[in-house]
C-alpha positions in Angstrom: 5.0 -3.1 33.2 4.9 -6.3 31.1 4.2 -5.9 27.3 1.6 -8.5 26.5 0.8 -8.1 22.8 0.8 -5.6 19.9 -2.1 -3.5 18.8 -3.2 -2.9 15.2 -0.7 -0.1 14.8 2.2 -2.2 16.0 2.4 -0.6 19.5 3.0 -2.6 22.6 0.1 -3.1 25.0 0.5 -3.3 28.8 -1.7 -2.4 31.7 -1.1 0.4 34.2 -3.2 0.2 37.3 -5.6 -2.0 35.3 -5.9 0.5 32.4 -4.9 -0.5 28.9 -1.7 1.4 27.9 -0.2 1.7 24.4 3.7 2.0 24.3 5.3 2.5 20.9 8.5 0.6 20.0 8.0 -2.2 22.5 7.2 -5.8 21.7 5.6 -8.7 23.7 8.0 -10.0 26.4 9.6 -6.6 27.1 9.4 -5.4 30.7 9.5 -1.6 30.9 9.1 1.4 33.1 7.0 4.1 31.4 6.0 7.7 31.4 2.4 8.4 30.5 2.2 11.0 27.7 -1.6 10.9 27.1 -4.1 10.0 29.8 -7.6 9.3 28.4 -10.7 7.9 30.1 -10.4 4.4 28.8 -6.7 4.2 27.9 -3.2 5.6 28.3 -0.4 6.3 25.8 3.1 6.1 27.2 6.7 6.1 26.3 9.5 4.0 27.7 11.5 5.5 30.5 13.8 2.5 30.7 13.8 -1.2 29.7 13.9 -3.5 32.7 14.1 -6.6 30.6 14.2 -7.1 26.8 12.0 -9.6 25.1 13.7 -12.8 23.8 12.1 -12.0 20.4 13.7 -8.5 20.2 16.3 -8.1 17.5 18.6 -5.1 16.7 16.8 -3.0 14.1 19.0 -2.6 11.0 17.7 1.0 10.3 19.4 3.8 12.0 16.2 5.9 12.0 14.1 3.2 13.7 11.8 4.9 16.4 12.5 8.3 14.8 10.9 8.4 11.4 7.9 6.2 12.5 7.7 4.3 9.2 8.8 0.7 10.0 7.3 -0.1 13.4 8.2 -3.8 13.3 12.0 -3.8 12.6 12.7 -4.9 16.2 11.2 -8.3 15.3 12.5 -11.1 13.1 10.7 -11.3 9.8 8.7 -14.4 10.5 7.5 -12.9 13.7 6.2 -9.9 11.8 4.1 -12.3 9.6 2.8 -14.0 12.7 1.7 -10.6 14.1 -0.1 -9.7 10.9 -2.0 -13.0 10.7 -3.1 -12.6 14.3 -4.1 -9.0 13.6 -6.3 -9.8 10.7 -7.9 -12.8 12.4 -8.7 -10.7 15.4 -10.2 -7.9 13.4 -12.5 -10.4 11.7 -13.2 -12.3 14.9 -14.4 -9.1 16.5 -17.0 -8.9 13.7 -18.0 -12.5 14.3 -16.3 -13.7 11.0 -14.0 -16.7 11.1 -11.3 -16.6 8.5 -8.5 -18.9 7.3 -5.5 -17.0 5.9 -2.9 -18.1 3.4 0.3 -16.1 3.9 2.2 -14.8 0.9 5.6 -13.6 2.2 7.9 -11.0 0.7 11.0 -12.8 -0.7 13.0 -9.6 -0.2 11.7 -7.7 2.8 14.3 -5.0 2.4 14.8 -2.6 -0.5 11.4 -3.5 -2.0 9.7 -0.2 -2.4 9.6 1.5 -5.8 8.3 4.9 -4.5 9.5 7.2 -1.7 8.0 10.5 -0.6 10.2 13.0 1.2 9.9 16.5 2.8 12.4 19.3 2.3 12.4 22.0 5.1 15.0 24.7 5.1 17.1 22.6 2.8 17.0 19.5 5.0 15.6 16.3 3.6 13.7 13.5 5.4 10.4 12.1 6.7 8.0 13.6 9.2 8.1 11.9 12.5 5.0 9.8 13.1 1.9 12.0 13.8 4.0 15.2 13.8 5.5 17.8 11.5 8.9 17.3 13.0 11.5 16.5 10.3 13.7 13.4 10.7 16.7 13.9 8.4 17.7 10.8 6.4 20.3 9.8 3.9 18.7 6.4 3.0 15.7 4.2 3.6 16.2 0.5 4.2 12.9 -0.6 2.7 13.2 1.5 -0.5 15.0 0.2 -3.6 18.7 0.7 -4.1 17.8 2.9 -7.1 15.7 5.3 -4.9 18.4 5.4 -2.2 20.9 6.4 -4.9 18.7 9.5 -5.6 18.4 10.8 -2.0 21.9 12.4 -1.9 21.2 14.0 -5.2 18.3 16.0 -3.9 20.7 18.6 -2.5 21.7 19.4 -6.1 18.1 20.4 -7.0 18.2 23.5 -4.8 14.9 22.8 -3.1 14.6 24.9 0.1 11.1 24.0 1.0 8.7 21.5 -0.6 8.2 17.8 -1.1 9.7 15.3 -3.5 8.4 11.9 -4.6 10.7 9.6 -6.4 9.4 6.6 -8.4 11.4 3.8 -10.1 10.8 0.6 -12.0 12.7 -2.7 -12.0 15.1 -1.4 -14.6 16.1 1.4 -12.1 14.7 4.1 -14.3 13.8 7.2 -12.3 10.9 9.7 -12.2 11.1 12.7 -10.0 8.0 14.6 -8.8 8.6 17.9 -7.0 6.1 20.3 -5.3 7.8 23.6 -4.4 7.4 27.3 -4.9 11.2 27.8 -4.9 13.1 29.0 -7.9 14.7 25.6 -8.8 17.9 25.2 -10.7 18.3 21.6 -11.7 21.4 20.4 -13.5 19.9 17.7 -15.7 23.2 16.6 -17.2 24.7 16.1 -13.7 21.7 13.9 -12.6 21.8 11.8 -15.8 25.4 10.9 -15.0 24.3 9.4 -11.7 20.9 7.8 -12.4 18.7 6.6 -15.2 16.6 9.7 -15.3 13.4 9.4 -17.3 11.6 12.6 -16.3 11.1 15.4 -13.8 7.7 16.9 -13.0 7.5 20.2 -11.0 4.1 21.3 -9.7 2.3 18.9 -12.0 4.1 20.2 -15.1 6.7 18.2 -17.0 10.0 20.0 -16.6 12.1 17.4 -18.3 11.6 14.1 -20.2 8.5 12.1 -19.7 5.9 12.1 -17.0 5.5 8.3 -16.8 7.5 5.1 -16.4 7.0 1.6 -17.9 7.0 -1.4 -15.6 6.7 -5.1 -16.6 5.0 -7.6 -14.2 4.0 -11.1 -15.1 5.0 -10.5 -18.7 2.6 -7.5 -19.0 3.9 -4.1 -19.8 2.4 -1.2 -17.8 2.6 2.6 -18.5 2.3 4.4 -15.1 1.9 8.1 -15.0 3.5 10.1 -12.2 0.2 10.6 -10.5 -1.3 7.2 -11.0 -1.5 4.5 -8.4 0.7 1.5 -8.8 1.7 -1.2 -6.2 4.9 -0.2 -4.4 6.2 -3.8 -4.2 6.6 -5.3 -7.7 7.6 -8.8 -6.3 4.5 -9.2 -4.1 2.3 -7.4 -6.7 3.1 -10.2 -9.2 1.7 -12.8 -6.8 -1.4 -10.6 -6.2 -1.9 -10.3 -9.9 -1.6 -14.1 -10.3 -4.3 -14.7 -7.7 -6.7 -12.5 -9.7 -5.9 -14.3 -12.9 -6.3 -17.7 -11.4 -9.9 -16.8 -10.3 -11.1 -15.8 -13.8 -12.4 -18.3 -16.3 -12.9 -18.3 -20.1 -16.5 -17.1 -20.3 -16.4 -14.6 -17.4 -17.6 -11.1 -17.8 -15.6 -9.0 -15.4 -16.2 -5.6 -13.8 -13.1 -4.0 -12.2 -13.9 -1.2 -9.8 -11.1 1.3 -9.0 -9.0 -0.2 -11.9 -6.1 2.3 -11.8 -3.8 1.8 -14.8 -5.5 -1.5 -15.6 -3.2 -3.9 -13.7 -5.9 -6.3 -12.4 -8.1 -5.7 -15.5 -5.4 -6.9 -17.9 -4.5 -9.9 -15.6 -8.2 -10.9 -15.7 -8.5 -10.2 -19.4 -5.9 -13.0 -20.1 -8.6 -15.5 -19.1 -11.9 -13.6 -19.3 -14.4 -13.1 -22.1 -14.5 -9.3 -21.4 -13.5 -6.8 -18.8 -14.8 -3.3 -18.0 -12.6 -1.1 -15.7 -13.8 2.1 -13.9 -11.4 4.7 -12.4 -11.7 8.4 -11.5 -8.1 9.5 -12.2 -7.8 10.7 -15.9 -4.1 9.8 -16.3 -4.8 6.3 -14.9 -7.6 5.7 -17.5 -5.4 6.9 -20.3 -2.7 4.6 -19.0 -5.1 1.7 -18.8 -6.3 2.2 -22.4 -2.7 2.5 -23.6 -1.6 -0.6 -21.6 -4.3 -2.7 -23.2 -3.2 -1.6 -26.6 0.6 -2.2 -26.2 -0.2 -5.7 -24.8 -2.6 -6.4 -27.7 -5.5 -7.0 -25.3 -8.7 -6.4 -27.2 -11.4 -7.6 -24.7 -11.2 -4.6 -22.3 -13.0 -1.3 -22.0 -12.1 1.5 -19.5 -14.4 4.2 -18.2 -13.4 7.5 -16.6 -15.9 8.0 -13.8 -16.3 8.1 -10.0 -17.2 4.6 -8.9 -20.1 5.8 -6.7 -21.7 7.5 -9.7 -20.8 4.9 -12.3 -22.2 1.9 -10.4 -25.7 3.3 -10.5 -25.6 2.9 -14.3 -24.1 -0.6 -14.4 -25.9 -3.3 -16.2 -26.5 -6.7 -14.6 -24.4 -8.5 -17.1 -21.2 -9.2 -15.0 -20.6 -12.5 -13.3 -17.4 -11.6 -11.5 -16.3 -8.3 -9.9 -12.8 -7.1 -8.9 -12.6 -4.3 -6.3 -9.4 -2.6 -5.1 -10.7 0.5 -3.3 -8.7 3.2 -1.5 -8.4 2.9 2.3 -11.9 4.1 2.9 -13.2 1.0 1.3 -16.4 0.6 -0.8 -19.0 3.2 -0.9 -22.6 2.6 0.2 -23.6 2.8 -3.5 -21.1 0.2 -4.6 -22.2 -2.2 -1.9 -25.8 -1.8 -2.9 -25.0 -2.5 -6.6 -23.0 -5.6 -5.7 -25.9 -6.9 -3.7 -28.2 -6.1 -6.6 -26.3 -7.5 -9.5 -25.2 -10.6 -7.5 -22.0 -11.6 -9.3 -21.0 -15.2 -8.6 -17.7 -14.1 -7.2 -16.2 -10.8 -5.8 -12.4 -10.5 -5.7 -11.8 -7.9 -2.9 -8.3 -6.5 -2.7 -7.7 -4.3 0.3 -4.9 -2.3 2.0 -7.1 -1.6 5.1 -8.5 -4.6 7.0 -10.9 -2.4 9.0 -12.8 -1.3 5.9 -12.4 -4.8 4.4 -14.2 -6.5 7.3 -16.8 -3.8 7.4 -17.6 -4.4 3.7 -17.4 -8.2 4.0 -20.0 -8.0 6.8 -22.3 -5.9 4.6 -21.8 -8.2 1.7 -22.4 -11.3 3.9 -26.2 -10.9 3.2 -25.4 -12.7 -0.1 -21.8 -13.8 0.1 -19.4 -16.1 2.0 -15.7 -15.8 2.2 -14.4 -18.7 0.1 -10.7 -18.0 0.5 -8.5 -15.3 1.9 -4.9 -14.2 1.7 -2.4 -12.0 3.5 0.2 -10.5 1.1 3.2 -8.9 2.9 3.3 -6.0 0.5 4.6 -3.6 3.2 7.2 -5.5 5.1 8.3 -4.3 8.6 5.3 -1.9 8.8 2.0 -2.7 10.5 0.3 -2.3 7.1 -0.9 -5.4 5.3 -2.6 -6.2 1.9 -5.4 -8.7 1.9 -7.4 -10.5 -0.7 -10.8 -12.0 0.1 -12.6 -14.2 -2.5 -16.3 -13.9 -1.9 -18.6 -16.5 -3.3 -22.4 -16.0 -3.9 -24.5 -18.3 -1.8 
């Protein structure tokens, strides 16, 4: 079987007796013999029995857990080839919905060791990731896309006496560490021992602060952010700084800005540097508290933050906003949010998305009043099939 292209999940695509077949861990140009593992009416899923010929584009993956943990599906491609794949992927998704799109690519200057957050499972004292789409543990002692500060923490987990549970580790660019544990075990953690190895800021166990603080500070584009342990923050500070700059560059002096799903206020504060006023809405209590605090410590006095569910809050929104920023979760905008945007008709919508399928769905719904003025791919999640997009929608 010849592998012709990659699907949206980074799996190779070939044809077996004319039927489309998805083969993980293969790339275009590979020639393989396969074993079908799932036989559906319209498609197969298969695994490689043997490689007959390797693609000229194939490289040796640097991660020893490649094909096992299921995280980085594209490490068998050179970095520029992963960017080419992502551009084709986004263009195809839009094309299927009869939308032509020109994409500006913003690459990751350091496609390894970029992540500031890692989430691990602990089962019977063993530490690792779940294999893709299973609950089978893959033991690891390092992660090539996570920061060096996080990798330094992984061997220390054994000292925390976790038998079963989960552990999330967050860091900032100063390599300060926040450890979040979910476990019913009787934990005995040697704080002094950990502090000798890492810059430990705090430990949270089952949503209660066990040691130190339950937040980190991070500085991006000369703005300081307080980020609570349960608040969303971009996992790639380098590419996030470029995202923030795109937002800032599209806000002008007299703009009144509404920021939906504002989180800890990252995009709100970027917009506030140029705007007349900004209102941010977010449902996570700690995130709103962070946002209010972040505005204060950065001496930003033209912002207001509201704790509410976006779907409920948008029904109460006035018409006095000329620009709107949206950075929704993967499920995209709610029906209520779409209706309000079509009603208040801001002159520009800055749509930030980590899921191209819901992005194109929402752009299509908004196309009643809006055209895509400009669009970006930001390689926030290098060597994975995930991609961050920004679409600038302009009112017709």
